[in-house]
C-alpha angles and dihedrals in degrees: 000000000000094000113033093178092069095048111104122206114188096225095049117111097231134045120226113269094249092054093045091051093049093049093048093050093045093047093048091048091050091051093049091047092050091049093050092046091049091049091052091050092049092050093052095045116116113257114252091227130223097274119132135190114196099200092168095066121065116198137184120225128187129206144097124309119232117183102184122123092347132350115278136160111228110214133172116235125214091269091056094250121132118250123196116213111191113226116220140165120258089233132034097298141092132250101208095102094053092048097049095098093050098054109143093000131117109257143166116232125195124206148100125291123246113190141177121169108315093340119104132186132177118217103205118228113260102201101055144028107298108173137044144143115291128214126219096018113143114230107248119231120271116284110278109226123191130180110226099181136255126310140185110206137181114216146096138289111231142160114271096217094050094047095046092059115296096101138031116228093030102176143036131053093306087066098038097105094047094046092047092052092047093052093044091053095050108287124141117257115222129188114229116204139150126249125222090276092055094252120140115248130179132209132193104252116222141156121273093274096041095268121145121266124217127142092015092073102034097098090058100043112125093012130111105261143164120228128186124194150103123311113221124181115211111183103306098340127085119213125207104209111199141161101245089217088065096056105108134192116245 
């Protein structure tokens, strides 16, 4: 060979300088490229959200059961305002059947708290008695209903329990199957949109007369959609009442 320094033998201890330089440059470029690609993926990942589910602390709440359109416990806060705590199952199931006999009655309910921002849910315990008549509970005032006008919103249909803190991520196509199953089995559908300031807001999604929605919205869960309807405030929750046939993909 005319140039023994560039001749590589697999069992030699050292590579030729030219090969070593090429491998070092290629390896460094690959590491930098992987770091940049990973950083771009991290930046575009969906935020986990601030939802929390304290499954280690069981609490008892008292109030009045309201089943329409979805199960809630109406409780009075220290400032005298009504607060609606959505009642959900700890698993993928509904609680409406078990609450039927307590409609409009003072009850105690046992479960664990799921919270995100001002929204509160109670996931009832599944391995013990979790609801019963309560004594000494003052009947809260009649539901205050207020018409807020019509709205046409772009957003997403999702499951309330998942979004509030049971799952992360809790929206988008990566969560479509889970949210669809939860709603089908009795979960509460919410409509997630953004206000003019870019903040995320959620509305209880119902039919045009305030009736519950289930199978009608399943094909569009987790997808970008546009919904038009009436905005109705009931106590501290705002409903978006829409004709499900008018919810369109965008």
